[in-house]
Every structure is written in C-alpha cells, then in structure tokens.
C-alpha positions as CSV (number, residue, x, y, z in Angstrom):
1,M,0.0,0.0,0.0
2,N,1.5,3.3,-1.1
3,E,1.5,6.6,0.8
4,H,-1.5,8.1,-1.0
5,E,-3.6,5.0,-0.4
6,S,-2.7,5.0,3.3
7,R,-3.7,8.7,3.6
8,L,-7.0,8.0,1.9
9,I,-7.9,5.1,4.2
10,A,-6.9,7.2,7.2
11,F,-9.2,10.0,5.9
12,L,-12.1,7.7,5.3
13,R,-11.7,6.2,8.8
14,L,-11.6,9.7,10.2
15,I,-14.9,10.8,8.6
16,Q,-16.6,7.5,9.4
17,P,-18.5,6.6,6.2
18,G,-20.7,4.2,8.2
19,M,-22.1,7.1,10.2
20,M,-22.5,9.1,7.0
21,L,-24.6,6.2,5.7
22,L,-26.8,6.4,8.8
23,T,-27.2,10.1,8.2
24,T,-28.2,9.4,4.6
25,L,-30.7,6.8,5.7
26,T,-32.2,9.2,8.3
27,Y,-32.4,12.0,5.7
28,C,-34.1,9.7,3.2
29,L,-36.7,8.9,5.9
30,G,-37.9,12.5,5.8
31,A,-38.2,12.3,2.0
32,S,-40.1,9.0,2.2
33,V,-42.8,10.8,4.3
34,A,-43.1,13.4,1.6
35,Y,-43.4,10.6,-1.0
36,Y,-46.1,8.8,1.1
37,L,-48.2,12.0,1.4
38,G,-48.0,12.5,-2.4
39,R,-45.9,15.6,-2.3
40,R,-44.1,16.3,-5.5
41,F,-40.6,17.4,-5.0
42,S,-37.4,18.2,-6.9
43,W,-34.8,15.4,-6.8
44,I,-32.1,18.1,-7.5
45,L,-33.2,19.8,-4.3
46,F,-33.2,16.5,-2.5
47,L,-29.6,15.8,-3.5
48,Q,-28.5,19.3,-2.7
49,G,-29.9,19.0,0.8
50,L,-28.2,15.6,1.3
51,F,-24.8,16.9,0.1
52,I,-24.8,19.9,2.3
53,L,-25.8,17.7,5.3
54,L,-22.9,15.2,4.6
55,T,-20.5,18.1,4.0
56,L,-21.5,19.5,7.4
57,Q,-21.0,16.0,9.0
58,M,-17.5,15.7,7.4
59,I,-16.5,19.1,8.7
60,G,-17.6,18.2,12.2
61,R,-15.7,14.9,12.1
62,L,-12.5,16.7,11.0
63,V,-12.8,19.5,13.6
64,L,-13.5,16.8,16.2
65,G,-10.3,15.0,15.2
66,L,-8.3,18.2,15.5
67,N,-9.7,19.0,19.0
68,E,-10.1,15.6,20.5
69,P,-7.4,14.9,23.1
70,K,-5.0,12.1,22.3
71,S,-5.1,8.9,24.2
72,D,-2.2,7.8,26.4
73,R,0.0,5.5,24.3
74,T,0.9,3.4,27.3
75,S,-2.8,3.1,28.3
76,P,-5.0,3.8,25.2
77,R,-8.7,4.7,25.5
78,P,-10.6,1.4,25.3
79,S,-13.2,2.6,22.7
80,I,-15.1,0.3,20.4
81,F,-14.1,2.5,17.5
82,P,-10.7,4.2,17.2
83,P,-10.8,7.8,18.4
84,S,-10.5,10.5,15.7
85,S,-7.1,11.6,16.9
86,A,-5.7,8.1,16.2
87,F,-5.6,8.9,12.5
88,L,-3.8,12.3,12.8
89,R,-0.1,11.6,12.4
90,D,2.5,13.7,10.7
91,D,3.6,10.7,8.6
92,L,0.0,9.9,7.6
93,L,-2.5,12.6,8.0
94,S,-1.1,15.7,9.6
95,K,-3.2,18.3,11.5
96,K,-2.2,20.9,9.0
97,R,-3.5,18.8,6.1
98,V,-6.7,18.1,7.9
99,Q,-7.2,21.9,8.6
100,F,-6.8,22.6,4.8
101,I,-9.3,19.9,4.0
102,A,-11.8,21.3,6.6
103,M,-11.4,24.8,5.2
104,G,-12.0,23.5,1.7
105,L,-15.1,21.7,2.8
106,L,-16.3,24.8,4.6
107,A,-16.0,26.8,1.3
108,F,-17.7,24.0,-0.5
109,G,-20.5,24.0,2.0
110,A,-21.0,27.7,1.6
111,L,-21.4,27.2,-2.1
112,Q,-23.9,24.5,-1.5
113,A,-25.9,26.9,0.8
114,I,-25.9,29.5,-2.0
115,N,-27.1,26.8,-4.4
116,L,-30.0,26.0,-2.1
117,L,-31.0,29.7,-2.1
118,I,-30.8,29.8,-5.9
119,A,-32.8,26.5,-6.1
120,G,-35.6,28.1,-4.1
121,A,-35.3,26.2,-0.8
122,P,-38.2,27.0,1.5
123,G,-37.3,29.6,4.2
124,A,-38.4,27.3,7.0
125,A,-35.9,24.7,5.9
126,W,-33.1,27.0,7.1
127,I,-34.2,26.7,10.7
128,P,-33.2,23.0,11.2
129,L,-30.2,23.5,9.0
130,V,-28.9,26.3,11.1
131,L,-29.6,24.4,14.2
132,L,-27.7,21.4,12.8
133,T,-24.8,23.7,11.8
134,L,-24.6,25.3,15.3
135,G,-24.9,21.9,17.0
136,S,-22.1,20.4,14.9
137,Y,-19.9,23.4,15.7
138,F,-20.5,23.5,19.4
139,Y,-20.1,19.8,19.7
140,S,-16.7,19.6,17.8
141,A,-15.1,23.0,18.4
142,E,-12.9,24.1,21.3
143,P,-12.7,25.6,23.9
144,V,-16.5,25.9,24.1
145,S,-17.7,22.4,23.5
146,L,-20.9,20.5,24.4
147,R,-18.8,17.4,24.8
148,T,-17.0,18.9,27.9
149,T,-20.3,19.9,29.5
150,G,-21.7,16.4,29.5
151,M,-24.5,17.5,27.1
152,G,-22.9,16.2,23.9
153,E,-24.9,12.9,23.8
154,L,-28.2,14.8,24.2
155,A,-27.2,17.4,21.6
156,L,-26.3,14.7,19.0
157,S,-29.6,13.0,19.7
158,L,-31.6,16.2,19.1
159,M,-29.6,16.8,15.9
160,T,-30.5,13.3,14.7
161,G,-34.2,14.1,15.2
162,L,-33.7,17.3,13.1
163,I,-32.4,15.5,10.1
164,P,-35.7,14.0,8.8
165,L,-37.4,17.3,9.7
166,F,-34.9,19.2,7.6
167,S,-35.4,16.8,4.7
168,F,-39.2,17.0,4.7
169,I,-39.4,20.8,5.1
170,L,-36.8,21.3,2.4
171,L,-38.8,19.2,-0.1
172,T,-42.3,20.3,0.9
173,G,-42.0,23.7,2.7
174,E,-44.2,22.5,5.6
175,V,-44.2,20.3,8.7
176,H,-46.2,17.2,9.1
177,R,-47.0,15.2,12.2
178,F,-45.7,12.0,10.6
179,V,-42.2,13.5,10.6
180,L,-42.4,14.4,14.2
181,M,-43.8,10.9,15.0
182,T,-40.7,9.3,13.5
183,S,-38.1,11.8,14.7
184,V,-38.8,11.3,18.4
185,P,-38.2,7.5,18.6
186,L,-35.1,7.9,16.4
187,A,-33.7,10.6,18.6
188,A,-34.3,8.4,21.6
189,L,-32.6,5.4,20.0
190,A,-29.6,7.6,19.0
191,F,-29.2,8.7,22.6
192,A,-29.3,5.0,23.8
193,A,-26.7,4.1,21.3
194,Q,-24.3,6.9,22.5
195,V,-24.6,5.7,26.1
196,V,-23.6,2.2,24.9
197,L,-20.6,3.5,22.9
198,A,-19.4,5.5,25.9
199,L,-19.6,2.6,28.4
200,P,-16.3,0.9,27.6
201,C,-14.5,4.3,28.0
202,Y,-16.1,5.1,31.4
203,A,-13.1,4.2,33.6
204,Y,-10.6,5.8,31.3
205,D,-12.6,9.0,31.0
206,E,-13.1,9.2,34.7
207,K,-9.4,8.7,35.3
208,H,-8.4,11.3,32.8
209,N,-11.1,13.8,33.6
210,R,-12.9,13.6,30.3
211,R,-16.3,15.1,30.7
212,N,-19.3,13.4,29.2
213,L,-22.7,12.2,30.3
214,L,-21.4,9.1,32.0
215,T,-18.7,10.8,34.0
216,R,-21.1,13.5,35.1
217,L,-23.9,11.2,36.2
218,G,-22.1,7.9,36.8
219,W,-22.5,4.7,34.8
220,Q,-25.4,3.4,36.8
221,K,-27.6,6.5,36.2
222,A,-26.6,6.6,32.6
223,M,-27.7,3.0,32.2
224,W,-31.1,3.8,33.5
225,L,-31.3,6.8,31.1
226,H,-30.5,4.2,28.3
227,D,-33.5,2.1,29.4
228,L,-35.7,5.2,29.6
229,A,-34.6,6.2,26.0
230,I,-35.6,2.7,24.7
231,L,-38.9,3.0,26.6
232,L,-39.5,6.5,25.2
233,S,-38.9,5.1,21.7
234,V,-41.4,2.3,22.2
235,V,-44.0,4.6,23.9
236,S,-43.7,7.3,21.3
237,L,-44.2,4.8,18.5
238,G,-47.3,3.4,20.3
239,I,-48.7,6.9,20.6
240,A,-47.9,7.5,17.0
241,A,-49.8,4.4,16.0
242,L,-52.9,5.6,17.9
243,S,-52.5,9.0,16.3
244,G,-52.7,7.8,12.8
245,L,-49.2,6.7,11.8
246,P,-49.6,4.1,9.0
247,D,-49.9,0.6,10.2
248,R,-47.2,-0.7,7.8
249,V,-44.8,1.7,9.3
250,V,-45.6,0.6,12.9
251,L,-45.5,-3.1,12.0
252,G,-42.2,-2.6,10.3
253,T,-40.6,-1.2,13.5
254,I,-41.9,-4.2,15.4
255,L,-39.4,-6.3,13.5
256,S,-36.5,-4.5,15.3
257,T,-38.0,-5.3,18.7
258,P,-35.7,-8.3,19.4
259,L,-32.7,-5.9,19.2
260,A,-34.3,-3.6,21.7
261,I,-34.8,-6.6,24.0
262,L,-31.2,-7.6,23.5
263,Q,-30.2,-4.0,24.5
264,L,-32.1,-4.2,27.7
265,Y,-30.7,-7.7,28.4
266,Q,-27.1,-6.6,27.9
267,I,-27.7,-3.7,30.4
268,R,-29.0,-6.1,33.0
269,R,-26.0,-8.4,32.5
270,I,-23.6,-5.5,33.2
271,Q,-25.6,-4.3,36.2
272,R,-25.4,-7.8,37.6
273,G,-21.6,-7.7,37.3
274,E,-21.3,-10.2,34.5
275,P,-18.5,-9.7,31.9
276,P,-19.7,-7.2,29.4
277,K,-19.7,-7.9,25.7
278,Y,-19.1,-4.3,24.6
279,R,-18.6,-5.0,20.9
280,L,-21.8,-7.0,20.6
281,F,-23.6,-4.3,22.7
282,A,-22.3,-1.5,20.4
283,Y,-23.2,-3.2,17.2
284,S,-26.7,-4.2,18.4
285,A,-27.3,-0.5,19.5
286,I,-26.3,0.8,16.1
287,S,-28.2,-1.9,14.3
288,L,-31.4,-1.1,16.4
289,Y,-31.2,2.5,15.2
290,A,-30.4,1.6,11.6
291,L,-33.1,-1.1,11.2
292,T,-35.8,1.0,12.9
293,T,-35.0,3.8,10.5
294,Y,-34.9,1.4,7.5
295,F,-38.2,-0.3,8.3
296,M,-39.9,3.1,8.8
297,L,-38.5,4.1,5.4
298,L,-39.8,1.0,3.7
299,G,-43.2,1.5,5.4
300,F,-43.6,4.9,3.9
301,L,-42.3,3.9,0.5
302,F,-44.3,0.6,0.0
C-alpha cells in the first residue's frame, strides 16, 4: 500500500463513512414521508440537501479530530471504534493537512448553501439546517464544546431528530405530524446508542477527567437513562400508532423489537456484574437505530 492509499484510508476512517450512511438513511426517511403523502418534490433539491448535510458532518468529524485529546500511548482509551485523533499523524494525515481539507469543505458547504438559495429552498428549511450547523460546531469545536459539559450525547440525539425534519421541510415547505412521530423515537434510539458506545470508556474517561454524560452522572444512572430512552422510543411509536401513523410503518418497526430486548438484556448483565460484551452491545445498538429507520423508510415507500 503506497502513501496516498494510506492517507485515503486514514481520511475515510476519520470521517466514518458508516455514520454518514446512517445520516443518509435518516435524511431519506424525511423524503419518504413526503413521498407517502403524495408531495411532488425536486430530486435536485433532495440531492443538494443531502450533500450539504454530509459536508457538514464531514467538517464536524475533521474538527473533532483536531480538537479531541489524544489517548495515552501506554494506556489507550478502550473505545469500540478508534478515536478521531488516532488517524492524525505527521507521517500519515497531519493536522495541517486536515485543517486545509476542513477549510476547503467549509467553502464547498458555503457554495452549496448558495445553491440552495438559488434553487428556491423554503425559508423554514433553514431553521433546522442552522440548528444542525450550530450543534455540529459547538459539539466539535474548542474551547466551548458541548462534549466537555456532558451534554454532547443529548445534543447529538436532538440533531438526529432534526435530520428528517430538515429533509421534509426542504422538499415540501411544511411540517407534518408523521415526521415528528418518526423523529422522536429515532432521537431516543440515537441517545441510547451513544450511552452504549461510551460505556467501555467510562473508567478511562473518569481517570483522565474527560467530561461526558457518563462521567457527570455515573455509569449506573446513565444505564437507567439508556433504558428510559428505549422505553421512550417504544411509547412514542405506540402513541404515533394511535394518532394515525400508517400501520405498515408501525408493523415494520416491530421487526426491530428483538434488538431492543437484546439491548435491555445486555444492560441487565452489566448491572449484575457479568463480563460485558461491549462490541456486541455496540453493534446491536447501532443496528437497532439503523433497522428501525430502515423499516420506517420502507413502510412509507411501500
């Protein structure tokens, strides 16, 4: 593998294409609601909105990599996924190079915003987009960062719920209750997944004074918040079903119920002091979010 290939792989791992795929799936959910309701929309506008969202996510990942503290080499942070700073090395992907890429993406994002204006994007669509931009900045940037206040997990969850809302408003110029009905359970599942991903790092973060939700509240309280988030997702879907959410959308989400049960079972195992299977726990949490979003999407499309 030559130097250019190594840098490309490091860059891809830094921006996390898997998470970008989840963002795309969540964005498409908002468009699927518009399709279900029979709203005619521009596919050009759809793609422009998706591109500006992914550009914003890439900038956030790069800025996070620049500001994230490096792990101790003798005792690395035991994360399920490598930290962003692990890919920033002078011989591979230097900070200066990442800064140039981030500035280039920022300029590209500004051009995309201008294109949205020219394309006639509804004025209301700028509200969730601005909130997503501000949330991404205050989560990733230093010295003022939501991550160091312990509110980062909540902020990311709320941003997740804004994505289908942004998509729907961009394409239709209005807000519909179906979008809100799907955004709430997804935001709750996103919060639960972040608690799961932070659990393996709790002892390390506590020792090195890294502030997040778990170190502020303690891992026991965070686990109960995880369970409440799963419960909120289930209850909100139940209320949505009673409030007119299409049956095929509700029935589709039931298919992901076994993963929700697995999540709760894994939490009980850890609380009982049994050896945790963090990797299985993490992948099941991400899969629960992804499959729930996917089944909702299929329900609205078919």
